[in-house]
Steps between C-alpha positions, in 0.01 A plus 500: 500500500428129511800265538592295193566183700239308698618228737266200510498291818258211524587461866396142576549320829720236333669692220519851360442544129697815424570696183483835325251662266694773320379803312204539273434357158730661244790558741836335441492326839137390478439150642143386424522174697789521742718210604422370846750378755381246758653579839438284809327718757698376799822522693651153493763354730684193376630255760725343238720796408410714805401793278197731493335588170267795441238445231675485162823377659350156561606389151861514626430235763683172446342294778121498517479259792334620821435856384346730761254750358411838644188608313372860496145365458318310772152357438467706186594840644825696490613521864883485500595830341872469584518178298292651219725807481809280473344316204378821333842660538644215295224526237560873445879462501728472198495120535134474396306803368760776538250784538505845654188486715477880533462528121260208461137412555395177675217254447487250787251228589365446849309215670123472476320654798821678599473674838495884507794522741711283269395712201628809681839333543507429126458875442776585747750262341421608145520875557719544808747213476537465120366844398317382190356775281155334499341161548190288459404219737246230415429128532626256232149431370440874444763502224358203307243699293791692346682183392438231240359217710151543350623593152359181346149623583529819295720802425400680818478361854155398623312737728426225751757236590619277782868456586601185690834583664653197673832607646743439783287586803138471388273448201264787417199528271475861384205626288559823306251735333637772270851467650362538853531214750166407659634449850170387649519188280871422538560158658813359662603135530766447766703263284809617315837379384657534845241273662540242223878493541474467877248219465730317259790538743298342779382207285845421364660538843249257648527241222861521383777754571492781756457802273354751746799735460523460122245756387682589179542139389142399583360805322692395190372143539145632524535709185667214313294196602154609615189521285125548545311177445181500294416149630615518858353179641618292205854630542480435873395141438784456250753606763338280767491184291867512400683764708851481352440410136225679317458772239477776760817444702794728424848485646636839600879496528618730779791736428839408644641856463830372365392382156143635483361809672136424422280197536353330193253234395665170409471413132334164409818309412748702701746318724561666836826520688542309824520830689177646355214557743153462355154615607219275379217738408183291505155634587668816632517607138126567484379506862696820571345716221163339582486734802416785263176321415439322832647705786289306747747210456726678750224644717446837332131581518487659156362409160728400216613738229217423256232552764674822608482634144129413480434663839674819388301525176175435687553825694518707181205667324266253328513677163878474481569147624509352152785733407698390804454130424625566146813688612698312767877548495772304683818651644742399775755221533258231618303521176806357320448154649434250219129418503399813695320658205320177406390428859373854561317499166335168581382606845385845390302352211280314747444824696430727202130582451357343185427836334863617520814411308818407687828639371835478681813676381850395603830678454815381328685589821261538792778617737592809296154574357429773758843653434446510123155653550654760732752592227211550258324717758815709556532556124138614477477877435248533784739348757623844608150582627504200736820581690572692818795736472756566768388865521143388572624263770715769664198729505229275648678174587331165444164669446615556142529124450165432664331737257677367192501126575147381588536208739280230638398722794320747271337245267124475455251282317419645154155653471232433241607803294857374464386149411258640242778711347729199461219292349407776253863549395538128442181493291614796289838337438332174398291686243783710355784245505544131419424283799790420733319195631717190463413271214418134546848405383671742740294378791622148434865600477526742790298307757570136571147354516362700210183697469206441731206354319 
């Protein structure tokens, strides 16, 4: 008998998006969408109140100055299992999800190119430590075809799509054919939210206040003040010509932890107190996110995000490339920067072959998009065929997971027969159904520069 409750864990390196998908349609406790809870994936020690907070407990902290983070993830991989277990214990407890793991199924996300030894530890924790009834493990991008990110392009998800996932540790470009990740064409850019925050800390510490120990505050300043410039050199010249008074400068008021717990951007006509400390955010506002598009600015010998997308699509079958250019989706916290969508659209337009259309889809909430897609996947009637049960694990160990969850180690380049099948199916659909190709009006509204002519 399948459990009625499925626990959803989008287990990110920065935060866990957790929730429940209950029952099946028609049941009294059916939850078609599921409400997510964002839990910091860290053990945090506060020097201010001398307390230690595990994951969800961080919201109880009253002094965010000089927080020390112990992160389960290092360089994109889960390596500190003691810290991760402490956070998961809180997530499954009555304070967050309040679930009986032995009577529940689990859908959990894992990093791209996860190592086999780490995958085996996932299996051990799920079945031996928490004793889940069954579980499914996949990457965040693998859940996107089940969600609504590409809903504007038609009632059903496209057969060929590209997911740009720019998260905490890295940014990945993930092409998918018929819900299967094409690992041979997946590209990684070694720039993520953690690198951007660290770079901002160094710049501010060199120019103004010493903020090297203020990770929490500087991360909030990054999310509040930074944007992606669509005219980088013009903005740079604006800041150079008049450093303190121009349209780009913002004043970020640091928290004092007695009146305000969080920093904020100073309003235009606001009068500050004599005790307020202010960060002047000048060209840092746009030079930090610029690293996503020009990583060579800090010595990384990699192409920018737009060139990485083009390189990934160039590795895919010739007959299908047009479908990939027309179905590019954005997820991950970095894609929420103001101007990110417009800048990526502009750069990709110059790289798109003339015979193809460019279409980029963005989410209402890029951080929880993978979680919401995972909920839709868990509510799919076929989900039960994609899980490994505890009985199967006890019988053959992690071999059960290796058979059920195809990973990057077992991937192969699709053959001519598979490509021909996809092309024929697309042609048959085009003849029998109204075209799902974006109209001229939609192309102008969903991509910044408009349709290629």
